[in-house]
gemmi code that builds the backbone of each chain (N, CA, C; Angstrom):
import gemmi

chains = {
    "A": [
        ("GLN", (1.053, -1.537, 0.098), (-0.358, -0.186, 0.529), (1.011, 1.239, 0.019)),
        ("SER", (0.382, 2.288, -0.722), (0.937, 3.546, -0.880), (0.456, 4.331, -0.132)),
        ("ALA", (1.325, 5.668, 0.500), (1.284, 6.218, 1.563), (-0.163, 7.335, 0.720)),
        ("LEU", (-0.986, 7.932, 1.519), (-1.916, 8.630, 1.066), (-1.075, 10.165, 0.724)),
        ("THR", (-1.530, 11.273, -0.255), (-0.971, 12.020, -0.664), (-1.667, 13.670, -0.022)),
        ("GLN", (-1.041, 13.637, 0.722), (-1.773, 15.292, 1.584), (-0.390, 16.431, 0.955)),
        ("PRO", (-1.176, 17.691, 0.918), (-0.210, 19.002, 0.914), (0.841, 19.267, 1.933)),
        ("ARG", (1.779, 19.103, 1.777), (2.888, 19.259, 2.994), (2.540, 20.594, 4.019)),
        ("SER", (1.886, 21.541, 3.365), (1.510, 22.706, 4.292), (0.299, 23.539, 3.665)),
        ("VAL", (-0.117, 24.255, 4.672), (-1.337, 25.356, 4.448), (-1.250, 26.189, 5.352)),
        ("SER", (-1.770, 27.222, 4.884), (-1.799, 28.204, 5.822), (-2.860, 29.140, 5.702)),
        ("GLU", (-3.313, 29.616, 6.626), (-4.810, 30.717, 6.560), (-4.606, 31.877, 8.033)),
        ("SER", (-5.778, 32.683, 7.896), (-5.598, 33.199, 9.123), (-6.543, 33.078, 10.087)),
        ("PRO", (-6.650, 33.492, 11.272), (-7.554, 33.064, 12.330), (-8.883, 33.304, 12.074)),
        ("GLY", (-9.859, 33.087, 12.189), (-11.411, 33.066, 11.836), (-11.674, 32.664, 10.369)),
        ("GLN", (-10.668, 32.331, 9.609), (-10.713, 31.887, 8.295), (-11.141, 30.448, 8.203)),
        ("SER", (-11.147, 29.301, 7.388), (-11.421, 28.297, 7.128), (-10.372, 27.535, 5.704)),
        ("VAL", (-9.899, 26.452, 6.653), (-8.930, 25.964, 5.772), (-9.305, 24.314, 5.211)),
        ("THR", (-9.221, 23.843, 3.820), (-9.409, 22.814, 3.697), (-8.073, 21.624, 3.523)),
        ("ILE", (-7.934, 20.432, 3.766), (-6.881, 19.792, 3.943), (-7.435, 18.735, 2.937)),
        ("SER", (-6.707, 18.260, 2.136), (-7.096, 17.190, 0.983), (-6.397, 15.752, 1.367)),
        ("CYS", (-6.454, 14.681, 1.374), (-5.789, 13.443, 0.945), (-6.012, 12.680, -0.096)),
        ("THR", (-5.437, 12.337, -0.927), (-5.794, 11.376, -1.833), (-4.930, 10.624, -1.857)),
        ("GLY", (-6.092, 8.980, -2.725), (-6.010, 7.903, -2.284), (-6.353, 7.260, -3.647)),
        ("THR", (-6.776, 5.901, -3.474), (-6.630, 5.442, -4.899), (-8.341, 4.803, -4.754)),
        ("SER", (-8.846, 3.875, -5.814), (-9.990, 3.405, -5.931), (-9.976, 2.037, -4.786)),
        ("ARG", (-8.637, 1.419, -4.588), (-8.550, 0.552, -3.162), (-8.611, 0.889, -1.706)),
        ("ASP", (-8.359, 2.112, -1.476), (-8.801, 2.682, -0.242), (-9.769, 3.555, 0.067)),
        ("VAL", (-9.213, 5.150, 0.077), (-9.873, 6.229, 0.024), (-11.477, 5.606, -0.543)),
        ("GLY", (-11.174, 5.751, -2.117), (-12.650, 5.703, -2.804), (-13.150, 4.493, -2.346)),
        ("PHE", (-12.868, 3.192, -1.746), (-13.907, 2.131, -1.499), (-13.877, 2.349, -0.208)),
        ("TYR", (-13.766, 2.683, 0.692), (-13.940, 2.486, 2.149), (-14.146, 3.537, 2.817)),
        ("ASN", (-15.510, 4.053, 3.644), (-15.873, 4.882, 4.126), (-14.651, 4.850, 6.026)),
        ("TYR", (-13.796, 4.331, 5.589), (-13.019, 4.262, 7.157), (-11.985, 5.309, 7.273)),
        ("VAL", (-12.010, 6.817, 6.739), (-11.224, 7.372, 6.770), (-11.338, 8.511, 8.265)),
        ("SER", (-10.139, 8.233, 8.421), (-10.031, 9.339, 9.787), (-8.981, 10.544, 9.452)),
        ("TRP", (-9.045, 11.386, 10.827), (-8.024, 12.366, 10.505), (-7.412, 12.478, 11.945)),
        ("TYR", (-6.070, 12.742, 12.115), (-5.785, 13.294, 13.219), (-4.719, 14.304, 13.491)),
        ("GLN", (-4.727, 15.072, 14.559), (-4.054, 16.074, 14.721), (-2.831, 15.903, 15.584)),
        ("GLN", (-1.547, 16.615, 15.094), (-0.773, 16.045, 16.578), (0.339, 17.299, 16.490)),
        ("HIS", (0.288, 18.079, 17.738), (0.914, 19.163, 18.173), (2.316, 18.617, 18.043)),
        ("PRO", (3.447, 19.738, 18.088), (4.801, 19.318, 17.931), (5.256, 18.441, 19.451)),
        ("GLY", (6.197, 17.211, 19.344), (6.213, 16.271, 20.519), (5.358, 15.884, 21.091)),
        ("GLY", (3.952, 15.723, 20.500), (2.711, 15.352, 21.300), (2.377, 14.319, 20.591)),
        ("ALA", (1.332, 13.576, 21.030), (0.582, 12.394, 20.535), (-0.349, 12.677, 19.322)),
        ("PRO", (-0.452, 11.724, 18.442), (-1.748, 11.989, 17.581), (-2.992, 12.319, 18.091)),
        ("LYS", (-4.174, 12.861, 17.898), (-5.342, 13.018, 18.702), (-6.499, 12.510, 17.575)),
        ("LEU", (-7.326, 11.835, 17.444), (-8.206, 11.659, 16.396), (-9.091, 12.749, 16.325)),
        ("MET", (-9.768, 13.435, 15.701), (-10.110, 14.711, 15.612), (-11.970, 14.167, 14.481)),
        ("ILE", (-11.362, 13.126, 13.206), (-12.798, 12.813, 12.640), (-12.573, 11.238, 12.208)),
        ("TYR", (-13.527, 10.282, 11.966), (-13.603, 9.048, 11.872), (-14.530, 8.732, 11.130)),
        ("ALA", (-14.691, 7.236, 10.253), (-15.716, 6.797, 9.362), (-16.216, 8.209, 8.285)),
        ("VAL", (-15.249, 8.722, 7.868), (-15.058, 9.968, 7.030), (-15.627, 11.342, 7.505)),
        ("THR", (-16.741, 11.459, 7.855), (-17.521, 12.558, 8.547), (-17.957, 12.678, 10.060)),
        ("LYS", (-17.739, 11.203, 10.569), (-18.087, 11.644, 12.015), (-16.945, 12.221, 12.948)),
        ("ARG", (-17.593, 12.708, 14.493), (-16.495, 13.839, 15.165), (-16.786, 12.888, 16.782)),
        ("PRO", (-15.817, 12.758, 17.001), (-15.601, 12.290, 18.814), (-15.856, 13.216, 19.781)),
        ("SER", (-16.476, 12.942, 20.487), (-17.172, 13.928, 21.343), (-16.046, 14.814, 21.749)),
        ("GLY", (-15.908, 15.697, 22.365), (-15.172, 16.962, 22.729), (-14.156, 17.320, 21.812)),
        ("VAL", (-14.235, 16.959, 20.400), (-13.841, 17.714, 19.270), (-14.817, 18.849, 18.828)),
        ("PRO", (-14.227, 20.042, 18.592), (-14.976, 21.034, 18.488), (-15.492, 21.052, 17.052)),
        ("ASP", (-17.266, 21.567, 16.904), (-17.702, 21.131, 15.735), (-17.397, 22.455, 14.246)),
        ("ARG", (-16.025, 22.742, 14.705), (-15.212, 23.500, 13.785), (-14.549, 22.702, 12.697)),
        ("PHE", (-14.479, 21.120, 13.550), (-13.527, 20.522, 12.675), (-15.151, 19.351, 11.502)),
        ("SER", (-14.851, 19.173, 10.401), (-15.526, 18.330, 9.808), (-14.795, 17.709, 8.503)),
        ("GLY", (-15.143, 16.469, 8.263), (-14.794, 15.731, 7.449), (-15.718, 15.777, 5.785)),
        ("SER", (-15.074, 15.173, 4.988), (-16.161, 14.770, 3.844), (-15.191, 13.904, 2.475)),
        ("LYS", (-15.705, 13.253, 1.699), (-15.003, 12.595, 0.896), (-15.968, 12.759, -0.821)),
        ("SER", (-14.833, 12.898, -1.373), (-15.467, 12.739, -3.107), (-14.451, 12.106, -3.878)),
        ("GLY", (-15.077, 10.875, -4.031), (-14.312, 9.773, -4.826), (-13.002, 9.281, -4.082)),
        ("ASN", (-11.834, 9.538, -4.463), (-10.847, 9.110, -3.721), (-10.228, 9.775, -3.415)),
        ("THR", (-10.734, 11.096, -2.833), (-10.228, 11.944, -2.202), (-11.360, 12.682, -0.940)),
        ("ALA", (-10.571, 12.586, 0.272), (-11.264, 12.822, 1.374), (-10.606, 13.915, 1.997)),
        ("SER", (-11.397, 14.782, 2.519), (-10.990, 16.154, 2.901), (-11.111, 16.316, 4.482)),
        ("LEU", (-10.375, 17.335, 5.009), (-10.606, 18.214, 6.614), (-10.963, 19.150, 6.414)),
        ("THR", (-11.721, 19.730, 6.749), (-12.463, 21.519, 6.571), (-12.285, 21.539, 8.358)),
        ("ILE", (-11.308, 23.125, 8.710), (-11.422, 23.965, 9.673), (-11.895, 24.877, 9.547)),
        ("SER", (-13.208, 25.120, 10.305), (-13.726, 26.711, 10.191), (-13.013, 27.386, 11.134)),
        ("GLY", (-13.677, 28.634, 11.555), (-13.202, 29.662, 12.725), (-11.692, 29.410, 13.021)),
        ("LEU", (-10.960, 29.336, 12.389), (-9.700, 29.088, 12.774), (-9.199, 29.760, 13.873)),
        ("GLN", (-8.053, 28.756, 14.771), (-8.020, 29.415, 16.333), (-5.939, 29.144, 16.215)),
        ("ALA", (-5.617, 29.928, 17.000), (-4.577, 29.363, 17.003), (-3.931, 28.197, 17.163)),
        ("GLU", (-4.755, 27.531, 18.645), (-4.620, 26.315, 18.959), (-4.634, 25.088, 17.750)),
        ("ASP", (-5.104, 25.358, 16.531), (-5.009, 24.736, 15.358), (-4.225, 24.375, 14.652)),
        ("GLU", (-3.179, 25.384, 14.930), (-1.830, 24.569, 14.588), (-1.026, 23.959, 14.666)),
        ("ALA", (-0.996, 23.116, 13.526), (-0.663, 21.482, 14.215), (-0.354, 20.937, 12.452)),
        ("ASN", (0.334, 19.529, 12.859), (0.273, 18.915, 11.707), (-1.006, 17.706, 11.634)),
        ("TYR", (-1.697, 17.679, 10.855), (-2.902, 16.907, 10.333), (-2.509, 15.548, 9.547)),
        ("TYR", (-3.065, 14.645, 9.973), (-2.637, 12.743, 9.243), (-4.080, 12.751, 8.816)),
        ("CYS", (-4.102, 12.376, 7.290), (-5.173, 11.029, 7.296), (-5.058, 9.724, 7.183)),
        ("CYS", (-6.054, 8.991, 7.151), (-5.991, 7.423, 7.580), (-6.787, 6.758, 6.549)),
        ("SER", (-6.519, 6.192, 6.397), (-7.555, 5.250, 5.629), (-7.655, 3.528, 5.876)),
        ("TYR", (-8.603, 2.857, 5.603), (-8.575, 1.372, 5.549), (-8.242, 0.765, 3.999)),
        ("ALA", (-6.881, -0.096, 3.983), (-6.449, -0.177, 2.611), (-6.634, -1.562, 2.152)),
        ("GLY", (-7.429, -2.329, 2.915), (-8.140, -3.852, 2.437), (-6.888, -4.564, 2.823)),
        ("SER", (-7.309, -5.848, 2.785), (-6.808, -6.910, 3.299), (-5.588, -6.788, 4.795)),
        ("TYR", (-7.139, -6.076, 5.560), (-6.346, -5.923, 6.633), (-5.229, -4.844, 7.425)),
        ("ALA", (-5.242, -4.261, 6.365), (-3.802, -3.039, 6.589), (-4.188, -1.534, 6.722)),
        ("TRP", (-3.962, -0.901, 6.789), (-4.166, 0.734, 7.447), (-3.077, 1.771, 6.824)),
        ("VAL", (-3.425, 2.602, 5.543), (-2.071, 3.650, 5.377), (-2.817, 5.034, 5.777)),
        ("PHE", (-1.516, 5.831, 5.629), (-1.081, 7.132, 6.590), (-0.895, 8.021, 5.175)),
        ("GLY", (-1.326, 9.409, 5.449), (-0.845, 10.384, 4.689), (0.061, 10.485, 5.073)),
        ("GLY", (0.820, 11.740, 4.501), (2.079, 11.947, 4.811), (2.312, 13.209, 5.493)),
        ("GLY", (1.137, 13.531, 6.086), (0.999, 14.878, 6.613), (0.946, 16.131, 6.231)),
        ("THR", (0.460, 17.086, 6.957), (0.190, 18.507, 6.543), (0.229, 19.383, 7.612)),
        ("LYS", (1.007, 20.387, 7.483), (1.418, 21.222, 8.543), (0.784, 22.447, 8.200)),
        ("LEU", (-0.276, 22.787, 9.348), (-0.975, 23.710, 9.263), (-0.764, 25.144, 10.291)),
        ("THR", (-0.738, 26.153, 9.556), (0.337, 26.897, 10.065), (-1.110, 28.173, 10.146)),
        ("VAL", (-1.687, 28.886, 11.578), (-2.570, 29.846, 11.618), (-1.458, 31.340, 11.546)),
        ("LEU", (-1.858, 32.069, 10.240), (-0.858, 33.132, 10.189), (-1.559, 34.259, 11.357)),
    ],
    "B": [
        ("GLN", (-10.632, 6.590, 33.602), (-9.519, 7.539, 32.254), (-8.917, 6.268, 31.298)),
        ("VAL", (-9.235, 5.972, 30.126), (-8.238, 5.409, 29.474), (-7.152, 5.864, 28.629)),
        ("GLN", (-5.815, 5.132, 29.122), (-4.656, 5.344, 28.911), (-3.892, 4.424, 28.762)),
        ("LEU", (-2.790, 4.762, 27.925), (-1.787, 3.633, 27.008), (-0.538, 4.131, 27.607)),
        ("GLN", (0.430, 3.231, 27.582), (1.922, 3.920, 28.079), (2.964, 2.715, 27.631)),
        ("GLU", (3.944, 3.086, 26.683), (4.875, 2.462, 25.730), (5.973, 2.460, 27.121)),
        ("SER", (6.634, 1.330, 27.275), (7.599, 1.555, 27.887), (8.911, -0.126, 26.673)),
        ("GLY", (9.712, 0.558, 27.561), (11.310, -0.482, 26.815), (12.461, 0.469, 26.884)),
        ("PRO", (13.349, -0.338, 25.818), (14.546, 0.238, 25.747), (14.474, 1.282, 24.621)),
        ("GLY", (15.313, 2.619, 25.013), (15.483, 3.372, 23.939), (16.508, 3.614, 23.170)),
        ("LEU", (17.347, 2.301, 22.884), (18.544, 1.942, 22.108), (18.661, 0.504, 22.213)),
        ("VAL", (18.764, 0.576, 20.896), (18.931, -0.729, 20.042), (20.134, -0.705, 19.096)),
        ("LYS", (20.742, -2.515, 18.913), (22.252, -2.312, 18.188), (21.610, -2.869, 17.259)),
        ("PRO", (22.118, -2.338, 16.018), (21.478, -3.073, 14.437), (21.875, -4.695, 14.477)),
        ("SER", (20.736, -4.988, 14.047), (20.863, -6.570, 14.075), (20.006, -7.083, 15.053)),
        ("GLN", (19.910, -6.487, 15.925), (19.099, -6.879, 17.061), (17.689, -6.638, 17.069)),
        ("THR", (16.988, -7.253, 18.244), (15.751, -7.302, 18.357), (15.122, -6.078, 19.360)),
        ("LEU", (14.240, -5.119, 18.914), (13.465, -3.754, 19.200), (12.595, -4.713, 20.337)),
        ("PHE", (11.954, -4.443, 21.388), (11.248, -4.979, 22.031), (9.935, -3.846, 23.158)),
        ("LEU", (9.163, -3.546, 22.922), (8.226, -2.241, 23.476), (7.259, -3.191, 23.868)),
        ("THR", (6.564, -2.611, 25.583), (5.270, -3.265, 25.583), (4.440, -1.491, 26.580)),
        ("CYS", (3.287, -2.216, 25.819), (2.298, -1.150, 26.103), (0.955, -1.843, 27.156)),
        ("ASN", (1.271, -0.725, 28.333), (0.326, -1.168, 29.680), (-0.841, -0.345, 29.219)),
        ("PHE", (-2.350, -0.941, 29.601), (-3.027, -0.376, 28.526), (-4.322, -0.245, 30.452)),
        ("SER", (-4.387, 1.206, 30.700), (-5.571, 1.383, 32.223), (-6.748, 1.980, 31.702)),
        ("GLY", (-7.649, 1.889, 32.706), (-9.158, 2.751, 32.512), (-10.127, 1.606, 31.830)),
        ("GLY", (-9.669, 0.367, 31.539), (-11.113, -0.918, 30.951), (-10.221, -1.784, 30.712)),
        ("SER", (-10.458, -2.728, 30.032), (-10.264, -4.106, 29.991), (-9.798, -4.574, 28.710)),
        ("ILE", (-8.493, -4.975, 28.608), (-8.230, -5.167, 27.126), (-8.810, -6.296, 25.982)),
        ("SER", (-9.026, -7.341, 27.178), (-10.292, -8.386, 27.009), (-11.217, -7.533, 26.135)),
        ("SER", (-11.579, -6.456, 26.062), (-12.908, -5.805, 25.470), (-12.815, -6.673, 23.749)),
        ("ALA", (-14.456, -6.856, 23.587), (-14.792, -7.412, 22.281), (-14.738, -6.010, 21.491)),
        ("ASN", (-14.839, -5.217, 21.674), (-14.735, -3.797, 20.713), (-13.475, -3.274, 20.028)),
        ("TYR", (-12.538, -3.827, 20.804), (-11.162, -2.621, 20.135), (-10.166, -4.002, 19.636)),
        ("TYR", (-9.152, -3.193, 18.989), (-8.107, -4.031, 18.912), (-7.102, -3.283, 19.229)),
        ("TRP", (-5.253, -3.773, 19.420), (-4.681, -3.107, 20.022), (-3.534, -3.213, 19.307)),
        ("THR", (-2.921, -1.551, 18.897), (-2.168, -1.484, 17.505), (-1.017, -0.959, 17.905)),
        ("TRP", (0.161, -0.971, 17.079), (1.546, -0.426, 17.264), (1.382, 0.484, 15.499)),
        ("ILE", (1.947, 1.635, 15.967), (2.219, 2.610, 14.773), (3.384, 3.119, 15.423)),
        ("ARG", (4.427, 3.743, 14.360), (5.652, 4.250, 14.369), (5.591, 5.553, 13.593)),
        ("GLN", (6.864, 6.112, 14.056), (6.992, 7.987, 13.243), (8.374, 8.177, 13.371)),
        ("PRO", (9.055, 7.631, 11.921), (10.445, 8.294, 12.193), (10.677, 9.916, 12.298)),
        ("ALA", (11.835, 10.498, 12.750), (11.514, 11.483, 12.829), (11.502, 12.631, 11.680)),
        ("GLY", (10.356, 13.840, 11.764), (10.326, 14.473, 10.604), (9.270, 13.555, 9.642)),
        ("GLU", (9.036, 12.850, 9.696), (8.454, 12.212, 8.841), (6.830, 11.545, 9.310)),
        ("GLY", (6.200, 10.715, 8.246), (4.655, 10.897, 8.702), (4.520, 9.069, 9.397)),
        ("LEU", (3.472, 8.852, 9.629), (3.015, 7.581, 10.296), (2.841, 6.192, 9.696)),
        ("GLU", (3.569, 5.493, 10.211), (3.448, 3.781, 9.389), (2.703, 3.019, 10.444)),
        ("TRP", (1.675, 2.536, 10.499), (0.828, 1.392, 10.748), (1.933, -0.094, 10.474)),
        ("ILE", (2.041, -0.541, 11.812), (2.974, -1.639, 12.117), (2.242, -2.832, 12.088)),
        ("GLY", (1.081, -2.921, 12.669), (-0.032, -4.087, 12.933), (-0.868, -4.214, 14.225)),
        ("ARG", (-1.546, -5.172, 14.422), (-2.536, -5.054, 15.498), (-2.657, -6.913, 16.402)),
        ("ILE", (-3.488, -6.551, 17.230), (-3.582, -8.013, 17.665), (-5.207, -7.721, 18.294)),
        ("TYR", (-5.744, -8.814, 18.335), (-7.105, -8.760, 18.961), (-6.984, -9.537, 20.538)),
        ("THR", (-8.195, -9.515, 21.324), (-7.909, -9.878, 22.650), (-7.827, -11.734, 22.438)),
        ("SER", (-8.448, -12.100, 21.356), (-8.100, -13.635, 21.214), (-6.655, -14.035, 20.619)),
        ("GLY", (-5.952, -13.101, 20.496), (-4.529, -13.502, 20.097), (-4.422, -13.456, 18.411)),
        ("SER", (-5.422, -13.131, 17.748), (-5.624, -12.669, 16.114), (-4.498, -11.570, 15.839)),
        ("THR", (-3.567, -11.798, 15.003), (-3.167, -10.582, 14.161), (-2.781, -10.423, 12.718)),
        ("THR", (-2.599, -9.274, 12.923), (-2.129, -9.136, 10.990), (-0.968, -7.830, 11.185)),
        ("TYR", (-0.054, -8.068, 9.883), (0.881, -6.979, 10.110), (1.088, -6.156, 8.805)),
        ("ASN", (1.578, -5.298, 8.802), (1.779, -4.308, 7.626), (2.664, -5.262, 6.811)),
        ("PRO", (2.432, -5.591, 5.273), (3.052, -6.409, 4.569), (4.579, -6.423, 4.676)),
        ("SER", (5.017, -5.002, 4.482), (6.112, -4.709, 4.574), (7.336, -4.883, 5.381)),
        ("LEU", (6.375, -5.096, 6.774), (7.359, -5.998, 7.846), (6.774, -6.833, 8.046)),
        ("LYS", (5.945, -7.681, 7.609), (5.345, -8.704, 8.410), (6.600, -9.960, 8.781)),
        ("SER", (7.721, -9.818, 8.020), (8.587, -11.045, 8.408), (9.312, -10.678, 9.611)),
        ("ARG", (9.181, -9.636, 10.090), (10.094, -9.551, 11.446), (9.494, -8.640, 12.708)),
        ("VAL", (7.917, -8.762, 12.433), (7.333, -8.554, 13.278), (6.440, -9.427, 13.998)),
        ("THR", (6.505, -9.291, 15.293), (5.556, -10.146, 16.056), (4.843, -9.153, 17.351)),
        ("ILE", (2.866, -9.679, 17.417), (2.688, -8.669, 18.364), (2.012, -9.764, 19.306)),
        ("SER", (1.959, -9.759, 20.438), (1.249, -10.436, 21.521), (0.570, -9.972, 22.924)),
        ("ILE", (0.073, -10.782, 23.205), (-0.982, -9.986, 24.481), (-0.991, -10.798, 25.485)),
        ("ASP", (-1.280, -10.212, 26.329), (-1.123, -10.603, 28.252), (-2.548, -10.108, 28.708)),
        ("THR", (-3.256, -10.698, 28.502), (-4.593, -10.622, 29.047), (-4.879, -9.898, 30.801)),
        ("SER", (-4.150, -10.719, 31.615), (-3.919, -10.955, 32.573), (-3.198, -9.738, 32.877)),
        ("LYS", (-2.151, -9.096, 32.118), (-1.452, -7.934, 33.038), (-1.670, -6.551, 32.086)),
        ("ASN", (-3.073, -7.214, 31.644), (-3.538, -5.755, 30.351), (-2.467, -5.197, 30.089)),
        ("GLN", (-1.788, -5.614, 29.065), (-0.590, -4.951, 28.099), (-0.747, -6.151, 27.034)),
        ("PHE", (-0.129, -5.196, 25.763), (0.593, -6.111, 24.854), (1.676, -5.595, 24.140)),
        ("SER", (2.178, -6.382, 23.379), (3.899, -6.047, 23.238), (4.174, -6.156, 21.631)),
        ("LEU", (5.348, -5.760, 21.160), (5.877, -5.666, 19.667), (7.678, -5.840, 20.117)),
        ("LYS", (7.551, -7.235, 19.207), (8.925, -7.542, 18.809), (9.421, -7.204, 17.380)),
        ("LEU", (10.467, -6.467, 16.921), (10.814, -6.234, 15.608), (12.145, -6.617, 15.511)),
        ("SER", (12.128, -8.078, 15.033), (13.644, -8.402, 14.473), (14.576, -7.625, 13.778)),
        ("SER", (15.907, -7.817, 13.450), (16.381, -7.391, 12.985), (16.508, -6.374, 12.572)),
        ("VAL", (16.839, -5.167, 13.578), (16.453, -3.904, 13.359), (17.864, -3.146, 12.330)),
        ("THR", (17.373, -1.965, 11.910), (18.729, -1.298, 10.966), (18.386, -0.066, 11.471)),
        ("ALA", (19.420, 1.510, 11.269), (19.107, 2.547, 11.339), (17.387, 2.972, 10.743)),
        ("PRO", (16.853, 2.591, 9.731), (15.655, 3.294, 9.400), (14.741, 2.844, 10.467)),
        ("ASP", (14.873, 1.532, 10.927), (13.436, 1.379, 11.955), (13.619, 2.707, 12.968)),
        ("THR", (14.617, 3.464, 13.381), (14.874, 4.773, 14.770), (13.702, 5.219, 14.386)),
        ("ALA", (12.635, 5.249, 15.386), (11.383, 6.019, 15.117), (10.726, 6.214, 16.668)),
        ("VAL", (9.658, 7.110, 16.613), (8.755, 7.070, 17.767), (7.812, 6.381, 17.669)),
        ("TYR", (7.721, 5.258, 18.513), (6.684, 3.971, 18.469), (5.699, 4.467, 19.752)),
        ("TYR", (4.547, 4.001, 18.693), (3.054, 4.647, 19.299), (2.519, 3.398, 19.894)),
        ("CYS", (1.638, 2.829, 20.791), (0.620, 2.119, 20.617), (-0.758, 2.695, 20.910)),
        ("ALA", (-1.970, 1.854, 20.228), (-3.023, 2.712, 20.062), (-4.222, 2.243, 20.314)),
        ("ARG", (-5.173, 2.137, 20.747), (-6.404, 1.214, 20.714), (-7.525, 1.681, 19.584)),
        ("GLN", (-7.774, 0.761, 18.928), (-8.530, 0.598, 17.223), (-9.787, 0.287, 17.747)),
        ("ASP", (-11.048, 1.250, 17.208), (-12.103, 0.660, 17.255), (-12.775, -0.230, 16.330)),
        ("THR", (-12.872, -1.508, 16.574), (-13.521, -2.459, 15.648), (-14.475, -2.227, 14.765)),
        ("ALA", (-15.572, -0.919, 14.973), (-16.494, -0.843, 14.433), (-15.824, 0.246, 13.082)),
        ("ASP", (-15.167, 1.220, 13.539), (-15.232, 2.152, 12.236), (-13.938, 2.430, 12.037)),
        ("ASP", (-12.960, 1.174, 13.013), (-11.373, 1.045, 12.276), (-10.519, 2.391, 12.679)),
        ("HIS", (-10.952, 3.082, 13.748), (-9.958, 4.172, 13.797), (-9.317, 4.116, 15.157)),
        ("PHE", (-8.354, 4.745, 15.118), (-7.305, 4.731, 16.597), (-7.985, 6.067, 17.220)),
        ("ASP", (-8.541, 5.393, 18.326), (-8.971, 6.703, 19.192), (-8.168, 7.057, 20.672)),
        ("TYR", (-7.404, 6.023, 21.319), (-6.507, 6.466, 22.219), (-4.983, 6.117, 21.537)),
        ("TRP", (-4.547, 7.149, 21.892), (-2.933, 6.854, 21.719), (-2.041, 7.033, 22.791)),
        ("GLY", (-1.108, 6.148, 23.136), (0.330, 6.411, 23.988), (0.942, 7.548, 23.648)),
        ("GLN", (1.606, 8.129, 24.674), (2.616, 9.246, 24.285), (4.135, 9.404, 23.371)),
        ("GLY", (3.777, 7.823, 22.836), (5.058, 7.650, 21.966), (6.827, 7.033, 22.755)),
        ("THR", (7.392, 6.202, 22.317), (8.316, 6.217, 23.311), (9.568, 6.166, 21.939)),
        ("LEU", (10.681, 6.736, 21.761), (11.783, 7.149, 20.979), (12.592, 5.987, 21.010)),
        ("VAL", (12.694, 4.916, 19.658), (13.869, 3.982, 19.854), (14.616, 4.332, 19.004)),
        ("THR", (15.867, 4.372, 19.019), (16.838, 4.691, 18.233), (17.834, 3.601, 18.205)),
        ("VAL", (18.036, 3.086, 16.489), (19.045, 1.803, 16.187), (20.286, 2.538, 15.746)),
        ("SER", (21.490, 2.532, 16.842), (22.520, 2.747, 16.522), (23.539, 1.844, 17.595)),
        ("SER", (24.807, 1.651, 17.461), (25.783, 0.956, 17.507), (26.832, 1.601, 18.677)),
    ],
}
model = gemmi.Model(1)
for chain_id, residues in chains.items():
    chain = gemmi.Chain(chain_id)
    for i, (resn, *xyz) in enumerate(residues, 1):
        res = gemmi.Residue()
        res.name, res.seqid = resn, gemmi.SeqId(i, " ")
        for name, pos in zip(("N", "CA", "C"), xyz):
            atom = gemmi.Atom()
            atom.name, atom.element = name, gemmi.Element(name[0])
            atom.pos, atom.b_iso = gemmi.Position(*pos), 0.0
            res.add_atom(atom)
        chain.add_residue(res)
    model.add_chain(chain)
structure = gemmi.Structure()
structure.add_model(model)
structure.setup_entities()
């Protein structure tokens, strides 16, 4: 399985919205609705933000939302706040009992 | 409160075997609702799924690591373990243990991670 493709970095101003893409293939993102997103601050452990493409765990602000179209999943963060600045990773089930992550996107809140 | 905590040597010599343990608290590792997973992250790089184990002892591994990986579980101690044999420098990484939900396959709780360096 190949890693999912994410932009290396995105940036936006506080209060604005930003969307991070995650492109896979018809054998992973495009076929299964098991896409999840993780937030990781420097030196910290990943934290689950979105699962099953669109579901949000309790405690995660509703500013975070997920979607999918074809082979590309997306994470949208609205009303950007300084604490949202972090690395974000997508993950998808890739069949044959294996999971694949994206390379990560560094979000900078200007 | 659900918590996972990795432990093990921070330095392993090339060609030797890496061994890590993950202690789970705040519930039972025998729960039917979860798998127990290892994931690693080389410095400055992305995440790589290593493999997982179920309470029954059933395992699945990343095909790229399968020949060198063994994951085991000890339900009496509420912990699971990772063995990675014949390590080389590219195996240097922060190793995380995580809980994986069986319903939607996401990793809902993670340990803080432990850095393992492969060097002589």
